[in-house]
N, CA, C and O atoms as CSV, one atom per row, in Angstrom:
chain,resi,resn,atom,element,x,y,z
A,1,MET,N,N,95.671,-9.515,21.554
A,1,MET,CA,C,95.255,-8.138,21.321
A,1,MET,C,C,95.814,-7.280,22.446
A,1,MET,O,O,95.927,-7.720,23.590
A,2,PHE,N,N,96.158,-6.058,22.100
A,2,PHE,CA,C,96.683,-5.117,23.073
A,2,PHE,C,C,96.143,-3.728,22.786
A,2,PHE,O,O,95.648,-3.452,21.693
A,3,GLU,N,N,96.245,-2.867,23.771
A,3,GLU,CA,C,95.902,-1.460,23.582
A,3,GLU,C,C,96.919,-0.615,24.332
A,3,GLU,O,O,97.235,-0.875,25.493
A,4,ILE,N,N,97.419,0.394,23.651
A,4,ILE,CA,C,98.253,1.409,24.280
A,4,ILE,C,C,97.345,2.604,24.520
A,4,ILE,O,O,96.657,3.070,23.612
A,5,TYR,N,N,97.350,3.088,25.738
A,5,TYR,CA,C,96.496,4.223,26.081
A,5,TYR,C,C,97.242,5.153,27.021
A,5,TYR,O,O,98.240,4.770,27.632
A,6,ARG,N,N,96.758,6.352,27.127
A,6,ARG,CA,C,97.345,7.332,28.043
A,6,ARG,C,C,96.437,7.438,29.258
A,6,ARG,O,O,95.252,7.751,29.148
A,7,ASP,N,N,97.016,7.173,30.405
A,7,ASP,CA,C,96.281,7.229,31.657
A,7,ASP,C,C,95.770,8.653,31.864
A,7,ASP,O,O,96.517,9.611,31.667
A,8,ASN,N,N,94.527,8.797,32.252
A,8,ASN,CA,C,93.977,10.141,32.408
A,8,ASN,C,C,94.014,10.623,33.855
A,8,ASN,O,O,93.328,11.580,34.212
A,9,THR,N,N,94.815,9.958,34.685
A,9,THR,CA,C,95.007,10.440,36.053
A,9,THR,C,C,96.099,11.498,36.047
A,9,THR,O,O,96.519,11.964,34.988
A,10,TYR,N,N,96.541,11.864,37.202
A,10,TYR,CA,C,97.538,12.926,37.315
A,10,TYR,C,C,98.860,12.587,36.620
A,10,TYR,O,O,99.575,13.497,36.201
A,11,SER,N,N,99.195,11.319,36.489
A,11,SER,CA,C,100.491,10.935,35.916
A,11,SER,C,C,100.548,11.108,34.403
A,11,SER,O,O,101.610,11.407,33.856
A,12,LYS,N,N,99.423,10.924,33.721
A,12,LYS,CA,C,99.338,11.029,32.255
A,12,LYS,C,C,100.316,10.087,31.547
A,12,LYS,O,O,100.714,10.349,30.412
A,13,GLU,N,N,100.702,9.003,32.204
A,13,GLU,CA,C,101.623,8.039,31.606
A,13,GLU,C,C,100.930,7.185,30.561
A,13,GLU,O,O,99.732,6.917,30.646
A,14,TYR,N,N,101.710,6.764,29.574
A,14,TYR,CA,C,101.218,5.791,28.610
A,14,TYR,C,C,101.305,4.417,29.268
A,14,TYR,O,O,102.244,4.123,30.008
A,15,ARG,N,N,100.318,3.595,28.986
A,15,ARG,CA,C,100.260,2.237,29.528
A,15,ARG,C,C,99.809,1.294,28.420
A,15,ARG,O,O,99.277,1.717,27.395
A,16,VAL,N,N,100.032,0.024,28.650
A,16,VAL,CA,C,99.574,-0.997,27.701
A,16,VAL,C,C,98.828,-2.065,28.483
A,16,VAL,O,O,99.197,-2.415,29.603
A,17,VAL,N,N,97.778,-2.568,27.871
A,17,VAL,CA,C,97.050,-3.708,28.424
A,17,VAL,C,C,97.045,-4.801,27.359
A,17,VAL,O,O,96.683,-4.569,26.206
A,18,TYR,N,N,97.458,-6.001,27.777
A,18,TYR,CA,C,97.445,-7.166,26.905
A,18,TYR,C,C,96.200,-7.968,27.255
A,18,TYR,O,O,96.170,-8.654,28.277
A,19,PHE,N,N,95.197,-7.890,26.436
A,19,PHE,CA,C,93.923,-8.520,26.750
A,19,PHE,C,C,94.038,-10.035,26.866
A,19,PHE,O,O,93.308,-10.652,27.641
A,20,SER,N,N,94.931,-10.630,26.117
A,20,SER,CA,C,95.103,-12.086,26.168
A,20,SER,C,C,95.750,-12.541,27.474
A,20,SER,O,O,95.706,-13.728,27.795
A,21,GLU,N,N,96.340,-11.634,28.221
A,21,GLU,CA,C,97.017,-11.977,29.469
A,21,GLU,C,C,96.137,-11.768,30.696
A,21,GLU,O,O,96.549,-12.081,31.813
A,22,LEU,N,N,94.945,-11.250,30.502
A,22,LEU,CA,C,94.069,-10.971,31.643
A,22,LEU,C,C,93.409,-12.254,32.133
A,22,LEU,O,O,93.150,-13.178,31.362
A,23,ASN,N,N,93.147,-12.283,33.428
A,23,ASN,CA,C,92.440,-13.428,34.002
A,23,ASN,C,C,91.233,-12.913,34.790
A,23,ASN,O,O,90.973,-11.710,34.819
A,24,ASP,N,N,90.517,-13.808,35.414
A,24,ASP,CA,C,89.300,-13.426,36.140
A,24,ASP,C,C,89.556,-12.414,37.250
A,24,ASP,O,O,88.675,-11.623,37.586
A,25,HIS,N,N,90.750,-12.436,37.814
A,25,HIS,CA,C,91.052,-11.566,38.950
A,25,HIS,C,C,91.336,-10.113,38.552
A,25,HIS,O,O,91.066,-9.193,39.324
A,26,ASN,N,N,91.875,-9.913,37.363
A,26,ASN,CA,C,92.246,-8.540,36.988
A,26,ASN,C,C,91.558,-8.020,35.729
A,26,ASN,O,O,91.763,-6.867,35.350
A,27,ARG,N,N,90.760,-8.839,35.087
A,27,ARG,CA,C,90.147,-8.458,33.807
A,27,ARG,C,C,89.337,-7.166,33.901
A,27,ARG,O,O,89.597,-6.224,33.152
A,28,ASP,N,N,88.373,-7.108,34.797
A,28,ASP,CA,C,87.495,-5.940,34.877
A,28,ASP,C,C,88.262,-4.671,35.232
A,28,ASP,O,O,88.033,-3.618,34.636
A,29,LYS,N,N,89.160,-4.766,36.187
A,29,LYS,CA,C,89.934,-3.597,36.622
A,29,LYS,C,C,90.798,-3.042,35.482
A,29,LYS,O,O,90.820,-1.833,35.251
A,30,GLU,N,N,91.500,-3.914,34.781
A,30,GLU,CA,C,92.389,-3.473,33.704
A,30,GLU,C,C,91.613,-2.921,32.511
A,30,GLU,O,O,92.019,-1.925,31.912
A,31,ILE,N,N,90.520,-3.553,32.170
A,31,ILE,CA,C,89.698,-3.062,31.056
A,31,ILE,C,C,89.083,-1.718,31.414
A,31,ILE,O,O,89.062,-0.806,30.587
A,32,ASP,N,N,88.584,-1.585,32.636
A,32,ASP,CA,C,88.030,-0.299,33.070
A,32,ASP,C,C,89.079,0.802,33.020
A,32,ASP,O,O,88.794,1.914,32.574
A,33,ARG,N,N,90.284,0.502,33.471
A,33,ARG,CA,C,91.372,1.490,33.466
A,33,ARG,C,C,91.691,1.928,32.037
A,33,ARG,O,O,91.878,3.115,31.768
A,34,ALA,N,N,91.749,0.960,31.131
A,34,ALA,CA,C,92.046,1.281,29.732
A,34,ALA,C,C,90.926,2.105,29.103
A,34,ALA,O,O,91.186,3.036,28.341
A,35,MET,N,N,89.677,1.759,29.426
A,35,MET,CA,C,88.539,2.478,28.850
A,35,MET,C,C,88.463,3.923,29.358
A,35,MET,O,O,87.976,4.802,28.647
A,36,LEU,N,N,88.932,4.170,30.560
A,36,LEU,CA,C,88.928,5.524,31.105
A,36,LEU,C,C,90.061,6.377,30.538
A,36,LEU,O,O,89.987,7.606,30.555
A,37,GLY,N,N,91.106,5.723,30.040
A,37,GLY,CA,C,92.243,6.447,29.483
A,37,GLY,C,C,91.972,6.921,28.068
A,37,GLY,O,O,90.917,6.648,27.496
A,38,ASP,N,N,92.935,7.632,27.515
A,38,ASP,CA,C,92.847,8.133,26.138
A,38,ASP,C,C,93.507,7.127,25.204
A,38,ASP,O,O,94.707,6.868,25.302
A,39,HIS,N,N,92.714,6.563,24.296
A,39,HIS,CA,C,93.214,5.562,23.358
A,39,HIS,C,C,94.348,6.144,22.519
A,39,HIS,O,O,94.261,7.276,22.045
A,40,TYR,N,N,95.420,5.355,22.340
A,40,TYR,CA,C,96.527,5.772,21.488
A,40,TYR,C,C,96.684,4.816,20.304
A,40,TYR,O,O,96.757,5.257,19.157
A,41,TYR,N,N,96.735,3.521,20.576
A,41,TYR,CA,C,96.913,2.542,19.500
A,41,TYR,C,C,96.501,1.165,20.013
A,41,TYR,O,O,96.668,0.856,21.193
A,42,ASP,N,N,95.960,0.342,19.114
A,42,ASP,CA,C,95.670,-1.036,19.479
A,42,ASP,C,C,95.947,-1.934,18.293
A,42,ASP,O,O,96.064,-1.471,17.159
A,43,GLY,N,N,96.048,-3.202,18.561
A,43,GLY,CA,C,96.304,-4.138,17.484
A,43,GLY,C,C,96.425,-5.560,17.974
A,43,GLY,O,O,96.220,-5.864,19.149
A,44,TYR,N,N,96.760,-6.411,17.045
A,44,TYR,CA,C,96.950,-7.833,17.303
A,44,TYR,C,C,98.382,-8.187,16.956
A,44,TYR,O,O,98.958,-7.642,16.014
A,45,PHE,N,N,98.952,-9.102,17.722
A,45,PHE,CA,C,100.297,-9.574,17.393
A,45,PHE,C,C,100.271,-11.084,17.211
A,45,PHE,O,O,99.357,-11.769,17.671
A,46,LEU,N,N,101.285,-11.580,16.535
A,46,LEU,CA,C,101.387,-13.008,16.265
A,46,LEU,C,C,101.636,-13.767,17.560
A,46,LEU,O,O,102.537,-13.420,18.323
A,47,THR,N,N,100.855,-14.785,17.806
A,47,THR,CA,C,101.001,-15.587,19.020
A,47,THR,C,C,102.365,-16.256,19.077
A,47,THR,O,O,102.938,-16.413,20.156
A,48,LEU,N,N,102.884,-16.647,17.929
A,48,LEU,CA,C,104.192,-17.295,17.896
A,48,LEU,C,C,105.304,-16.363,18.352
A,48,LEU,O,O,106.357,-16.823,18.793
A,49,LYS,N,N,105.080,-15.069,18.251
A,49,LYS,CA,C,106.084,-14.087,18.647
A,49,LYS,C,C,105.633,-13.301,19.874
A,49,LYS,O,O,105.998,-12.137,20.035
A,50,LYS,N,N,104.848,-13.928,20.729
A,50,LYS,CA,C,104.238,-13.246,21.868
A,50,LYS,C,C,105.263,-12.576,22.789
A,50,LYS,O,O,105.112,-11.402,23.125
A,51,GLU,N,N,106.288,-13.299,23.194
A,51,GLU,CA,C,107.281,-12.747,24.123
A,51,GLU,C,C,107.995,-11.545,23.501
A,51,GLU,O,O,108.177,-10.516,24.151
A,52,ARG,N,N,108.392,-11.687,22.251
A,52,ARG,CA,C,109.061,-10.580,21.553
A,52,ARG,C,C,108.103,-9.411,21.381
A,52,ARG,O,O,108.481,-8.254,21.565
A,53,ALA,N,N,106.853,-9.721,21.024
A,53,ALA,CA,C,105.861,-8.668,20.809
A,53,ALA,C,C,105.659,-7.858,22.083
A,53,ALA,O,O,105.639,-6.628,22.043
A,54,MET,N,N,105.511,-8.534,23.192
A,54,MET,CA,C,105.293,-7.828,24.450
A,54,MET,C,C,106.523,-6.994,24.829
A,54,MET,O,O,106.383,-5.885,25.344
A,55,ARG,N,N,107.702,-7.512,24.582
A,55,ARG,CA,C,108.940,-6.769,24.857
A,55,ARG,C,C,109.024,-5.522,23.982
A,55,ARG,O,O,109.365,-4.441,24.462
A,56,ASP,N,N,108.709,-5.679,22.682
A,56,ASP,CA,C,108.765,-4.543,21.754
A,56,ASP,C,C,107.711,-3.482,22.100
A,56,ASP,O,O,107.994,-2.285,22.062
A,57,ILE,N,N,106.514,-3.926,22.431
A,57,ILE,CA,C,105.440,-2.989,22.776
A,57,ILE,C,C,105.771,-2.262,24.072
A,57,ILE,O,O,105.547,-1.056,24.182
A,58,ASP,N,N,106.302,-2.984,25.051
A,58,ASP,CA,C,106.728,-2.343,26.302
A,58,ASP,C,C,107.809,-1.291,26.033
A,58,ASP,O,O,107.831,-0.240,26.672
A,59,GLY,N,N,108.698,-1.579,25.090
A,59,GLY,CA,C,109.728,-0.609,24.712
A,59,GLY,C,C,109.129,0.649,24.106
A,59,GLY,O,O,109.587,1.755,24.392
A,60,VAL,N,N,108.114,0.490,23.274
A,60,VAL,CA,C,107.430,1.642,22.679
A,60,VAL,C,C,106.774,2.476,23.775
A,60,VAL,O,O,106.857,3.704,23.754
A,61,VAL,N,N,106.125,1.817,24.728
A,61,VAL,CA,C,105.476,2.536,25.835
A,61,VAL,C,C,106.516,3.289,26.664
A,61,VAL,O,O,106.274,4.422,27.079
A,62,ASP,N,N,107.657,2.673,26.904
A,62,ASP,CA,C,108.736,3.363,27.630
A,62,ASP,C,C,109.196,4.603,26.872
A,62,ASP,O,O,109.401,5.660,27.469
A,63,ARG,N,N,109.358,4.474,25.551
A,63,ARG,CA,C,109.755,5.636,24.734
A,63,ARG,C,C,108.712,6.733,24.777
A,63,ARG,O,O,109.050,7.913,24.867
A,64,LEU,N,N,107.442,6.351,24.714
A,64,LEU,CA,C,106.371,7.345,24.782
A,64,LEU,C,C,106.410,8.099,26.105
A,64,LEU,O,O,106.166,9.305,26.143
A,65,ASN,N,N,106.712,7.400,27.172
A,65,ASN,CA,C,106.745,8.036,28.492
A,65,ASN,C,C,107.974,8.905,28.699
A,65,ASN,O,O,107.940,9.817,29.525
A,66,THR,N,N,109.045,8.654,27.985
A,66,THR,CA,C,110.243,9.471,28.145
A,66,THR,C,C,110.355,10.570,27.096
A,66,THR,O,O,110.820,11.672,27.386
A,67,ALA,N,N,109.923,10.261,25.872
A,67,ALA,CA,C,110.104,11.217,24.780
A,67,ALA,C,C,108.820,11.921,24.363
A,67,ALA,O,O,108.874,12.893,23.610
A,68,GLY,N,N,107.688,11.463,24.824
A,68,GLY,CA,C,106.430,12.072,24.408
A,68,GLY,C,C,105.830,11.339,23.232
A,68,GLY,O,O,106.181,10.191,22.963
A,69,ASP,N,N,104.923,12.001,22.527
A,69,ASP,CA,C,104.210,11.373,21.418
A,69,ASP,C,C,105.160,10.854,20.347
A,69,ASP,O,O,106.214,11.429,20.078
A,70,MET,N,N,104.746,9.751,19.753
A,70,MET,CA,C,105.470,9.135,18.651
A,70,MET,C,C,104.511,9.122,17.468
A,70,MET,O,O,103.319,8.860,17.631
A,71,ASP,N,N,105.018,9.398,16.305
A,71,ASP,CA,C,104.217,9.337,15.091
A,71,ASP,C,C,103.683,7.916,14.911
A,71,ASP,O,O,104.438,6.952,15.036
A,72,LEU,N,N,102.392,7.780,14.621
A,72,LEU,CA,C,101.791,6.448,14.482
A,72,LEU,C,C,102.419,5.635,13.354
A,72,LEU,O,O,102.521,4.413,13.457
A,73,ASP,N,N,102.838,6.298,12.286
A,73,ASP,CA,C,103.515,5.571,11.206
A,73,ASP,C,C,104.837,4.991,11.697
A,73,ASP,O,O,105.198,3.871,11.336
A,74,GLU,N,N,105.554,5.744,12.513
A,74,GLU,CA,C,106.808,5.263,13.086
A,74,GLU,C,C,106.541,4.068,14.012
A,74,GLU,O,O,107.281,3.085,13.993
A,75,LEU,N,N,105.487,4.161,14.816
A,75,LEU,CA,C,105.127,3.074,15.709
A,75,LEU,C,C,104.798,1.817,14.908
A,75,LEU,O,O,105.262,0.728,15.248
A,76,LYS,N,N,104.012,1.954,13.862
A,76,LYS,CA,C,103.655,0.806,13.028
A,76,LYS,C,C,104.884,0.199,12.362
A,76,LYS,O,O,105.000,-1.022,12.263
A,77,ARG,N,N,105.797,1.044,11.908
A,77,ARG,CA,C,107.029,0.555,11.297
A,77,ARG,C,C,107.858,-0.227,12.311
A,77,ARG,O,O,108.386,-1.297,12.009
A,78,GLU,N,N,107.961,0.317,13.501
A,78,GLU,CA,C,108.759,-0.313,14.544
A,78,GLU,C,C,108.192,-1.675,14.958
A,78,GLU,O,O,108.943,-2.588,15.301
A,79,LEU,N,N,106.875,-1.804,14.924
A,79,LEU,CA,C,106.235,-3.043,15.347
A,79,LEU,C,C,105.785,-3.920,14.176
A,79,LEU,O,O,105.086,-4.913,14.383
A,80,SER,N,N,106.171,-3.571,12.968
A,80,SER,CA,C,105.663,-4.253,11.771
A,80,SER,C,C,105.949,-5.748,11.758
A,80,SER,O,O,105.152,-6.506,11.206
A,81,GLU,N,N,107.040,-6.199,12.336
A,81,GLU,CA,C,107.389,-7.614,12.298
A,81,GLU,C,C,106.520,-8.463,13.226
A,81,GLU,O,O,106.459,-9.682,13.073
A,82,ILE,N,N,105.861,-7.838,14.167
A,82,ILE,CA,C,105.100,-8.615,15.143
A,82,ILE,C,C,103.585,-8.383,15.049
A,82,ILE,O,O,102.810,-9.122,15.656
A,83,LEU,N,N,103.167,-7.378,14.305
A,83,LEU,CA,C,101.739,-7.048,14.212
A,83,LEU,C,C,101.063,-7.828,13.087
A,83,LEU,O,O,101.676,-8.152,12.069
A,84,ILE,N,N,99.785,-8.117,13.304
A,84,ILE,CA,C,98.946,-8.702,12.271
A,84,ILE,C,C,98.129,-7.571,11.671
A,84,ILE,O,O,97.459,-6.839,12.399
A,85,ASP,N,N,98.176,-7.420,10.361
A,85,ASP,CA,C,97.422,-6.343,9.696
A,85,ASP,C,C,95.967,-6.641,9.628
A,85,ASP,O,O,95.196,-5.838,9.101
């Protein structure tokens, strides 16, 4: 599971948190940061395609930070091969 959110600090950058990648040392901090931000999109990806999924999602976050908002339908289309409906 992952969540794309917009940081509500001065930077206003889009960020992603991969909940399956969190451990005891960073879980609370990362979840708190995501909860304080503005939710943009969340979902589940196929475990078999984890590396590709994370690469594709990171690419979407990079695009959001350089180009601004992306239409959610476009985002879903772009990630359709790795997302679980």
